[in-house]
C-alpha positions as CSV (number, residue, x, y, z in Angstrom):
1,M,40.3,-9.5,12.1
2,G,41.2,-5.8,12.0
3,S,44.3,-4.1,10.7
4,E,48.0,-4.1,11.8
5,D,49.9,-1.0,12.8
6,A,53.6,-0.3,12.0
7,T,54.7,-2.5,15.0
8,G,52.7,-5.4,13.7
9,S,50.3,-5.4,16.7
10,R,46.5,-5.8,16.0
11,N,44.5,-2.5,15.9
12,T,40.8,-3.0,16.0
13,A,39.8,0.3,17.6
14,A,38.8,1.9,14.3
15,V,37.1,-1.2,12.9
16,E,33.5,-1.7,14.1
17,D,31.6,-4.9,13.9
18,V,29.1,-5.6,11.2
19,A,26.2,-4.8,13.5
20,H,27.4,-1.2,14.0
21,L,28.4,-0.9,10.3
22,L,25.0,-2.0,9.2
23,V,23.3,0.5,11.4
24,R,25.6,3.3,10.1
25,C,24.6,2.2,6.5
26,L,20.9,2.3,7.4
27,R,21.4,5.8,8.9
28,A,23.1,7.0,5.7
29,E,20.0,5.8,3.8
30,G,17.8,8.1,5.9
31,V,16.2,5.3,7.9
32,E,14.2,6.7,10.8
33,Y,12.5,3.6,12.1
34,V,13.2,-0.1,12.3
35,F,10.1,-2.2,13.1
36,G,10.7,-5.6,14.7
37,I,11.3,-8.1,17.4
38,P,14.8,-8.9,18.6
39,G,16.1,-12.5,18.8
40,E,19.1,-14.2,20.2
41,E,20.9,-14.1,16.8
42,N,20.6,-10.4,16.2
43,I,21.1,-8.9,19.6
44,R,24.2,-6.9,18.5
45,F,22.2,-5.3,15.7
46,V,19.4,-4.3,18.0
47,D,21.9,-3.0,20.6
48,A,23.8,-1.0,17.9
49,L,20.6,0.9,17.1
50,N,20.8,2.6,20.6
51,G,22.1,6.1,20.2
52,S,22.1,5.9,16.4
53,G,19.2,8.2,15.8
54,I,17.1,5.3,14.5
55,R,14.0,4.5,16.6
56,Y,13.5,0.8,17.1
57,V,9.7,0.1,17.3
58,L,9.2,-3.1,19.2
59,V,6.1,-4.9,17.9
60,R,4.1,-7.9,19.2
61,H,4.3,-10.0,16.0
62,E,6.8,-9.8,13.1
63,Q,4.0,-9.9,10.6
64,A,2.9,-6.5,12.0
65,A,6.5,-5.2,11.6
66,S,6.4,-6.1,7.9
67,F,3.1,-4.2,7.4
68,M,4.5,-1.2,9.2
69,A,7.6,-1.1,7.0
70,E,5.4,-1.5,3.9
71,I,3.1,1.4,4.8
72,Y,6.0,3.6,5.9
73,G,7.6,3.0,2.5
74,R,4.4,3.5,0.6
75,L,3.8,6.9,2.2
76,T,7.4,8.3,2.1
77,G,8.9,6.7,-1.0
78,R,11.8,5.6,1.2
79,A,12.2,1.9,2.0
80,G,10.7,1.0,5.4
81,V,12.8,-1.4,7.4
82,C,11.6,-4.4,9.4
83,S,13.8,-6.8,11.4
84,A,13.4,-10.3,12.8
85,T,15.3,-13.2,14.2
86,L,16.0,-16.3,12.2
87,G,13.5,-19.2,11.5
88,P,10.0,-18.4,12.7
89,G,10.7,-14.7,13.2
90,A,11.8,-14.4,9.6
91,I,8.9,-16.5,8.3
92,N,6.5,-14.1,10.0
93,L,8.0,-11.2,7.9
94,L,7.1,-13.0,4.7
95,L,3.4,-11.9,4.4
96,G,4.1,-8.2,4.6
97,T,7.2,-8.6,2.4
98,A,5.1,-10.1,-0.3
99,D,2.4,-7.5,0.2
100,A,4.9,-4.7,-0.3
101,T,6.2,-6.2,-3.5
102,T,2.8,-6.8,-5.0
103,N,1.7,-3.3,-3.8
104,S,4.8,-1.6,-5.2
105,A,6.0,-0.3,-1.9
106,P,9.7,0.0,-1.1
107,M,10.8,-2.1,1.9
108,V,14.0,-3.7,3.2
109,A,13.4,-6.8,5.4
110,L,16.3,-7.9,7.6
111,A,16.5,-11.2,9.4
112,A,19.1,-13.0,11.4
113,Q,20.4,-16.4,10.3
114,G,22.4,-19.2,11.9
115,S,26.1,-19.0,11.7
116,L,27.8,-19.9,8.4
117,R,29.3,-23.0,9.9
118,R,25.9,-24.6,10.3
119,T,23.8,-23.3,7.4
120,H,24.9,-26.1,5.1
121,K,23.2,-28.8,7.3
122,E,20.2,-29.6,9.4
123,S,20.5,-27.2,12.3
124,H,18.3,-25.7,15.0
125,Q,15.9,-23.0,13.5
126,V,17.9,-22.8,10.3
127,I,16.1,-22.9,6.9
128,D,17.0,-21.5,3.5
129,L,15.6,-18.0,4.0
130,V,17.0,-16.5,0.8
131,S,15.2,-19.2,-1.3
132,M,12.0,-18.5,0.7
133,F,12.0,-14.8,0.2
134,A,13.3,-14.8,-3.4
135,P,9.9,-15.2,-5.1
136,V,8.3,-12.3,-3.3
137,T,11.1,-9.8,-3.4
138,Q,13.1,-7.7,-6.0
139,W,16.3,-9.2,-4.6
140,A,17.1,-11.6,-1.8
141,A,20.6,-12.3,-0.5
142,Q,22.7,-13.3,2.5
143,I,25.6,-11.3,3.8
144,E,28.5,-13.7,3.9
145,C,31.4,-11.3,4.0
146,P,31.7,-8.4,6.5
147,D,33.4,-6.2,3.8
148,A,30.3,-6.5,1.6
149,V,27.9,-4.7,4.1
150,P,28.1,-1.2,2.5
151,E,27.7,-2.5,-1.0
152,M,24.8,-4.9,-0.2
153,T,23.0,-2.3,1.9
154,R,23.2,0.3,-0.8
155,K,22.1,-2.2,-3.4
156,A,19.2,-3.2,-1.2
157,F,17.8,0.3,-0.9
158,K,18.5,1.2,-4.5
159,T,16.7,-1.9,-5.7
160,A,13.7,-1.4,-3.3
161,Q,13.3,2.3,-4.1
162,S,13.8,2.2,-7.9
163,E,10.8,1.8,-10.2
164,R,9.1,-0.6,-9.9
165,P,9.6,-0.4,-6.1
166,G,9.2,-3.4,-3.9
167,A,10.7,-5.4,-1.1
168,V,14.3,-6.6,-0.7
169,F,15.5,-9.2,1.8
170,L,18.8,-9.5,3.5
171,A,19.8,-12.4,5.9
172,V,22.6,-11.7,8.4
173,P,24.3,-14.8,9.9
174,E,24.9,-14.5,13.6
175,D,28.7,-14.9,13.2
176,I,28.8,-12.3,10.4
177,E,26.9,-9.8,12.6
178,A,29.7,-10.1,15.3
179,A,32.5,-10.1,12.8
180,R,34.6,-7.1,11.7
181,P,35.7,-6.1,8.2
182,T,39.3,-6.2,7.3
183,E,39.5,-2.4,7.3
184,P,37.4,0.6,8.4
185,L,34.5,0.9,6.0
186,A,31.9,3.7,5.4
187,P,28.4,3.7,3.8
188,L,28.4,4.2,0.1
189,Q,27.3,7.4,-1.6
190,I,23.6,7.4,-2.5
191,D,22.9,7.6,-6.3
192,A,19.3,8.5,-6.7
193,V,17.7,7.2,-9.9
194,R,15.8,9.8,-11.9
195,A,13.1,9.1,-14.5
196,D,14.1,9.8,-18.1
197,A,12.0,12.3,-20.2
198,P,9.8,10.5,-22.7
199,S,11.3,10.2,-26.2
200,S,9.9,12.4,-29.0
201,S,9.2,9.4,-31.2
202,Q,7.1,7.8,-28.5
203,I,5.1,11.0,-28.1
204,A,4.7,11.3,-31.8
205,R,3.3,7.8,-32.0
206,A,1.0,8.5,-29.1
207,V,-0.3,11.7,-30.8
208,E,-1.2,9.6,-33.9
209,V,-3.3,7.3,-31.7
210,L,-5.0,10.0,-29.7
211,T,-5.9,12.2,-32.7
212,T,-7.9,9.4,-34.2
213,A,-9.7,8.6,-30.9
214,R,-13.4,9.4,-30.4
215,H,-13.9,8.5,-26.8
216,P,-10.6,8.3,-24.9
217,V,-10.5,7.6,-21.1
218,V,-7.6,8.0,-18.7
219,L,-6.9,5.4,-16.1
220,A,-4.6,6.6,-13.4
221,G,-2.9,3.9,-11.3
222,H,-0.6,3.5,-8.3
223,G,2.4,4.6,-10.4
224,A,0.8,7.9,-11.1
225,A,0.4,8.5,-7.3
226,R,4.1,7.5,-6.6
227,A,5.2,9.8,-9.3
228,G,3.3,12.8,-8.0
229,A,1.4,13.2,-11.2
230,S,-1.8,14.7,-9.8
231,A,-1.3,18.2,-11.2
232,A,-0.4,16.9,-14.6
233,L,-3.4,14.6,-14.7
234,V,-5.7,17.6,-13.9
235,R,-4.0,19.7,-16.6
236,F,-4.3,16.9,-19.2
237,A,-8.0,16.1,-18.4
238,E,-9.1,19.8,-18.4
239,G,-7.2,20.7,-21.5
240,L,-8.7,17.8,-23.5
241,N,-11.9,17.3,-21.6
242,I,-11.1,13.6,-21.0
243,P,-12.7,11.6,-18.2
244,V,-10.3,10.1,-15.6
245,A,-10.8,7.0,-13.5
246,T,-8.4,5.7,-10.9
247,T,-7.5,2.2,-9.6
248,F,-8.1,1.5,-6.0
249,H,-4.4,2.1,-5.4
250,G,-4.5,5.3,-7.3
251,K,-7.5,6.8,-5.4
252,G,-7.0,10.5,-4.9
253,V,-4.4,11.0,-7.5
254,F,-7.2,12.6,-9.5
255,P,-9.6,14.4,-7.1
256,D,-13.0,12.7,-6.9
257,D,-14.8,16.1,-6.7
258,H,-13.4,17.1,-10.2
259,P,-16.0,17.3,-13.0
260,N,-14.0,14.8,-15.1
261,A,-13.7,12.2,-12.3
262,L,-15.1,8.7,-13.0
263,G,-14.3,7.4,-9.5
264,A,-12.3,4.2,-8.8
265,I,-12.6,0.9,-10.6
266,G,-11.6,-2.6,-9.5
267,F,-14.8,-3.9,-8.0
268,M,-15.7,-7.5,-8.6
269,R,-18.7,-6.6,-10.7
270,H,-19.4,-4.0,-13.5
271,D,-19.5,-0.9,-11.4
272,Y,-20.5,2.6,-12.3
273,G,-17.0,3.7,-13.3
274,N,-16.7,0.7,-15.7
275,F,-19.5,2.2,-17.8
276,G,-17.1,5.0,-18.6
277,F,-14.9,2.5,-20.4
278,D,-17.5,0.6,-22.3
279,A,-17.7,3.1,-25.2
280,A,-14.0,4.1,-25.0
281,D,-11.8,3.3,-28.0
282,V,-8.5,4.5,-26.5
283,L,-7.3,4.0,-22.9
284,I,-4.6,6.3,-21.6
285,C,-3.2,4.3,-18.7
286,V,-1.0,6.4,-16.5
287,G,1.0,4.5,-13.9
288,Y,-1.3,1.5,-14.1
289,E,0.1,-1.9,-13.1
290,I,-1.8,-5.0,-14.1
291,Q,-1.4,-6.5,-10.6
292,E,-3.8,-3.7,-9.3
293,F,-6.7,-5.4,-11.1
294,D,-7.4,-7.6,-14.2
295,P,-7.6,-5.4,-17.4
296,V,-10.4,-7.7,-18.7
297,K,-12.7,-5.6,-16.5
298,I,-12.2,-2.6,-18.8
299,N,-11.2,-4.2,-22.1
300,P,-13.1,-7.5,-22.2
301,N,-12.7,-7.9,-26.0
302,G,-9.1,-6.8,-26.1
303,D,-9.9,-4.4,-28.9
304,K,-9.2,-1.0,-27.3
305,R,-6.0,0.8,-28.2
306,I,-3.9,1.5,-25.1
307,L,-1.3,4.2,-24.4
308,H,0.8,2.9,-21.6
309,V,2.4,5.9,-19.8
310,H,4.8,4.7,-17.0
311,R,8.4,4.6,-16.0
312,F,8.7,1.0,-17.0
313,P,7.1,-1.2,-19.7
314,A,3.7,-2.9,-19.2
315,E,3.2,-6.5,-18.3
316,V,2.0,-8.7,-21.2
317,D,-1.7,-9.5,-21.1
318,A,-4.2,-10.4,-23.8
319,H,-6.6,-7.7,-22.6
320,Y,-3.9,-5.1,-22.3
321,P,-2.6,-4.7,-25.9
322,V,-0.3,-1.7,-25.8
323,A,-0.4,0.4,-29.0
324,V,2.2,2.8,-27.7
325,G,4.4,2.7,-24.6
326,V,5.5,6.1,-23.4
327,K,8.3,5.4,-21.0
328,G,9.4,8.1,-18.6
329,D,8.2,10.5,-15.9
330,P,4.3,10.4,-16.1
331,S,3.9,14.2,-15.6
332,E,6.5,15.0,-18.3
333,A,4.9,12.5,-20.6
334,L,1.3,13.9,-20.1
335,D,2.5,17.5,-20.6
336,A,4.5,16.6,-23.7
337,L,1.6,14.7,-25.2
338,A,-0.8,17.6,-24.6
339,A,1.6,20.1,-26.1
340,A,2.1,17.9,-29.2
341,L,-1.6,17.5,-30.0
342,P,-3.4,19.7,-32.5
343,E,-4.5,23.0,-30.9
344,G,-8.2,23.0,-29.9
345,L,-8.6,19.2,-29.8
346,T,-11.1,18.2,-27.1
347,F,-13.3,15.2,-26.4
348,D,-16.7,14.4,-24.8
349,S,-16.6,13.5,-21.2
350,G,-20.4,13.1,-21.0
351,S,-20.4,9.8,-19.0
352,S,-18.6,11.5,-16.0
353,E,-21.7,13.4,-14.8
354,K,-24.0,10.3,-14.9
355,I,-21.4,8.2,-13.0
356,R,-20.8,10.9,-10.4
357,T,-24.6,11.2,-9.9
358,L,-24.9,7.5,-9.3
359,L,-22.0,7.6,-6.7
360,D,-23.6,10.7,-5.1
361,E,-27.0,8.9,-4.8
362,E,-25.3,6.0,-3.0
363,L,-23.6,8.4,-0.6
364,Q,-26.9,10.2,0.0
365,Y,-28.6,6.9,0.7
366,G,-26.0,6.4,3.4
367,R,-26.5,9.9,4.9
368,D,-30.3,9.4,5.0
369,S,-30.2,5.9,6.5
370,D,-30.8,5.6,10.3
371,A,-30.8,1.8,10.1
372,F,-29.1,-0.1,12.9
373,P,-26.8,-2.0,12.4
374,L,-25.5,0.6,10.1
375,V,-25.6,0.2,6.3
376,P,-22.1,0.3,4.9
377,Q,-22.9,3.4,2.8
378,R,-23.6,5.3,6.1
379,V,-20.2,4.2,7.5
380,V,-18.5,5.5,4.3
381,T,-20.3,8.9,4.5
382,D,-19.6,9.4,8.2
383,V,-15.9,8.5,7.8
384,R,-15.6,10.9,4.9
385,T,-17.3,13.6,6.9
386,A,-15.1,13.0,10.0
387,L,-11.8,13.1,8.1
388,D,-10.2,16.1,6.5
389,R,-9.1,16.0,2.9
390,H,-5.5,15.1,3.7
391,D,-6.2,12.7,6.6
392,I,-5.4,9.0,6.0
393,V,-7.8,6.0,6.2
394,L,-6.5,2.4,5.7
395,A,-9.3,0.2,4.6
396,D,-8.5,-3.4,5.4
397,T,-9.3,-6.3,3.0
398,G,-12.9,-7.5,3.2
399,A,-16.4,-6.3,2.4
400,G,-15.6,-2.9,4.1
401,K,-12.7,-2.4,1.6
402,M,-15.0,-2.9,-1.3
403,W,-17.4,-0.2,-0.1
404,M,-14.6,2.2,0.8
405,A,-12.5,1.6,-2.4
406,R,-15.4,2.1,-4.8
407,L,-17.4,4.8,-2.9
408,Y,-15.2,6.8,-0.6
409,P,-14.3,10.2,-2.2
410,A,-10.6,10.8,-2.1
411,Y,-9.0,14.1,-3.0
412,E,-5.3,13.5,-2.5
413,P,-3.1,10.5,-3.3
414,D,-2.3,8.0,-0.5
415,T,-5.2,9.2,1.7
416,C,-7.2,6.0,1.2
417,L,-4.9,3.0,1.4
418,V,-5.9,-0.6,0.5
419,S,-3.9,-3.7,-0.3
420,N,-4.9,-4.5,-3.9
421,G,-1.8,-6.5,-5.0
422,L,-1.8,-9.3,-2.5
423,S,-5.1,-8.1,-0.8
424,T,-4.0,-9.4,2.5
425,M,-6.1,-9.1,5.7
426,G,-4.8,-7.6,8.9
427,F,-2.5,-4.9,7.5
428,S,-4.4,-1.8,8.5
429,L,-3.9,-1.6,12.3
430,P,-0.1,-2.0,12.2
431,G,-0.1,0.0,9.0
432,A,-1.9,2.9,10.8
433,I,0.9,3.0,13.3
434,A,3.4,3.4,10.5
435,A,1.2,5.9,8.7
436,K,1.0,8.2,11.8
437,L,4.8,8.0,12.3
438,A,5.4,8.8,8.6
439,R,2.7,11.6,8.5
440,P,2.5,12.9,12.1
441,D,0.6,16.0,11.0
442,R,-2.4,13.9,9.7
443,R,-5.1,12.0,11.6
444,V,-5.1,8.3,10.9
445,L,-8.0,5.8,10.9
446,A,-7.7,2.1,10.5
447,M,-11.0,0.7,9.2
448,M,-11.3,-3.0,9.4
449,G,-13.7,-5.9,9.8
450,D,-13.8,-7.8,13.0
451,G,-12.2,-10.7,11.1
452,S,-9.2,-8.6,10.1
453,F,-9.0,-6.8,13.5
454,L,-8.4,-10.0,15.5
455,M,-5.6,-11.0,13.2
456,N,-3.3,-8.2,14.4
457,S,-5.2,-6.6,17.3
458,Q,-2.2,-7.2,19.6
459,E,-0.6,-4.1,18.0
460,L,-2.9,-2.0,20.1
461,E,-0.4,-2.5,22.8
462,T,2.4,-1.3,20.5
463,A,0.4,1.9,19.6
464,V,-0.3,2.6,23.3
465,R,3.2,1.9,24.5
466,E,4.8,3.9,21.6
467,R,2.3,6.8,22.1
468,V,1.1,6.7,18.5
469,P,-2.4,8.2,18.5
470,L,-4.8,6.6,16.0
471,V,-8.4,5.3,15.7
472,V,-9.5,1.8,14.8
473,L,-13.0,1.5,13.4
474,V,-14.0,-2.2,13.7
475,L,-17.0,-3.1,11.5
476,V,-18.8,-5.8,13.4
477,D,-20.8,-8.5,11.6
478,E,-19.3,-11.6,13.2
479,E,-18.4,-13.3,9.9
480,Y,-16.0,-13.1,7.0
481,G,-18.5,-11.0,5.1
482,L,-16.7,-10.7,1.8
483,I,-16.5,-14.5,1.5
484,T,-20.2,-14.8,2.5
485,W,-20.9,-12.3,-0.3
486,K,-18.9,-14.2,-2.9
487,M,-20.4,-17.6,-1.9
488,E,-23.9,-16.2,-2.1
489,L,-23.2,-14.7,-5.5
490,E,-21.7,-17.8,-7.1
491,L,-23.2,-20.7,-5.1
492,G,-26.5,-19.2,-3.7
493,R,-25.5,-20.2,-0.2
494,H,-22.7,-19.8,2.3
495,S,-21.0,-21.8,5.0
496,H,-18.1,-21.7,7.5
497,T,-17.8,-17.9,7.6
498,R,-19.4,-17.2,11.1
499,F,-17.5,-16.6,14.3
500,T,-17.9,-14.7,17.6
501,N,-16.0,-11.8,19.2
502,P,-14.8,-10.8,22.6
503,N,-16.2,-7.6,24.2
504,L,-14.3,-5.2,21.9
505,V,-14.7,-2.2,24.2
506,A,-13.3,-4.1,27.2
507,Y,-10.7,-5.7,25.0
508,A,-9.5,-2.2,23.8
509,E,-9.5,-0.9,27.4
510,S,-7.4,-3.8,28.6
511,F,-4.6,-2.5,26.4
512,G,-4.9,1.0,27.8
513,A,-6.8,2.3,24.7
514,R,-10.3,3.9,24.7
515,G,-13.2,1.8,23.6
516,Y,-16.5,2.9,22.1
517,A,-19.6,0.8,21.2
518,I,-21.9,2.3,18.6
519,E,-25.5,1.6,19.5
520,S,-27.4,3.7,17.0
521,A,-26.7,5.1,13.5
522,D,-26.5,8.7,14.8
523,Q,-23.7,7.9,17.2
524,L,-21.0,7.0,14.7
525,L,-20.1,10.4,13.4
526,P,-19.8,12.2,16.8
527,V,-17.8,9.3,18.2
528,L,-15.5,9.3,15.2
529,R,-14.9,13.0,15.6
530,R,-14.2,12.7,19.3
531,A,-11.8,9.8,18.9
532,L,-9.9,11.4,16.0
533,D,-9.4,14.6,18.0
534,D,-8.1,12.7,21.1
535,D,-4.4,12.3,21.5
536,T,-4.6,8.6,22.2
537,V,-5.5,5.2,20.8
538,S,-9.2,4.5,20.3
539,V,-11.2,1.5,19.2
540,I,-14.8,1.9,17.9
541,A,-17.0,-1.2,17.6
542,C,-19.7,-0.5,15.0
543,P,-22.2,-3.1,14.0
544,V,-22.8,-3.2,10.2
545,D,-25.5,-4.8,8.1
546,Y,-24.0,-6.4,5.1
547,S,-27.2,-7.4,3.5
548,E,-26.5,-4.3,1.4
549,N,-23.8,-6.3,-0.3
550,L,-26.1,-8.5,-2.4
551,R,-28.5,-5.6,-3.0
552,L,-25.6,-3.7,-4.5
553,T,-24.5,-6.5,-6.9
554,D,-28.1,-7.2,-7.8
555,R,-28.6,-3.5,-8.7
556,L,-25.3,-3.3,-10.7
557,G,-26.4,-6.5,-12.6
558,T,-29.6,-4.7,-13.8
559,L,-27.9,-1.4,-14.6
560,Q,-27.8,-0.8,-18.4
561,G,-25.4,1.4,-20.4
562,P,-24.1,3.2,-22.3
563,F,-24.3,6.3,-20.2
């Protein structure tokens, strides 16, 4: 391959192989990190990263690489990149790839593939990767022509980063990676997609709905956080005196210390914030995506009128009947809607104060409790006290996530991260590594149960080796506590959820991290502060008493509204 000069001789000096061209295309997209594990079939790609300005972060499991790419994409808005070899390496990327798509996080997953001459038949380590990734991505494809690399790379990033963002998968056969295009090629120009302004007709129809409302409520979702709509939400809420709740993914997009804040909703039972929706007749859903949680929790009879404000239309759901869809940038839409409403129009946000009082009482109960093992409310309050407003906590899936997502006060978007699309376990430790790389000016805490921790604890070695300071708070109860909770609620008994742990302090120290064991309630906060201030990797093992779980659901079951 290559071009011919005037004498007819082959000239390949100016034509790089696909591996180097792909790296140049990644660099043009602004890629700073590639998370992954090299394999025999992508050694040229990994080698081409040397000297490119892109840092290759070697991980200990490809699943962790996919979580890192997801969290990096979620925090930056630019697609995180993960890489694996063919077969089992690629399969291990699948979980984080699905998690990214369901959590609306931009990601590009790259995997090697067997050569084109053997992908049509049974062959060592070769499976149909494109078909496997297609259901959990926005686009999945295989590069089969060296000349297509710039176009396919640009399409991958454009697709991943456009609303609704998600994951894209590209397979690179080993013979294509080593091949050369027919002529010198360059990365394509980046064409950023901008949100349209909302149409005047949509705003006019939304005004008709809102002027007839008696008790409207705003629900701010993940899309509002991605769009940077915090300031517009505050202006809208204050101008009309409307209460605002957030989804778990939207936590912090509306500050929880604002007088109109209802807190976060998405818990498995009728929580405090849900009472703010019971009397609502109009729901103004800003950046809400149904995958975040089932709308039946806030519209059980399907009778509330819904204004859907987002950059793309809503999913169809019987409990989410959209009266008016306002498509466009959420901030522009909210400002335009407020400006078009009759002057002096305001509403009653009376439920906000009662709901905030109930949340504050739970937090105060935690502050006052010296019980050991610690009650989860104490853990939440100590974590909140130890972290600054802009620091980042990743709450892994499990009982701890439920306590954090519903109770932890957040004041800025993307400062309390959960997985609420796929709700996978094990993302927060690798995710914390990516969070610290994406936001080096912030302190980062991964909060996870002991079940989640042992799923990806090998990434402690990655954090230590790569010198990425972070803290892992392991909530120790020696069981899959959320499943125990659910079984007790619905069956009145539980089984097959108990396990044992290694010595977590010695385990952490064996990786070169610092280990702490909490032995009384008053130790957690000072240890958290010390570990967060250290420029190293720390693991804190904290016993937790999850008997509070059933007490909470029992208490919520007896709570009567309206507020």
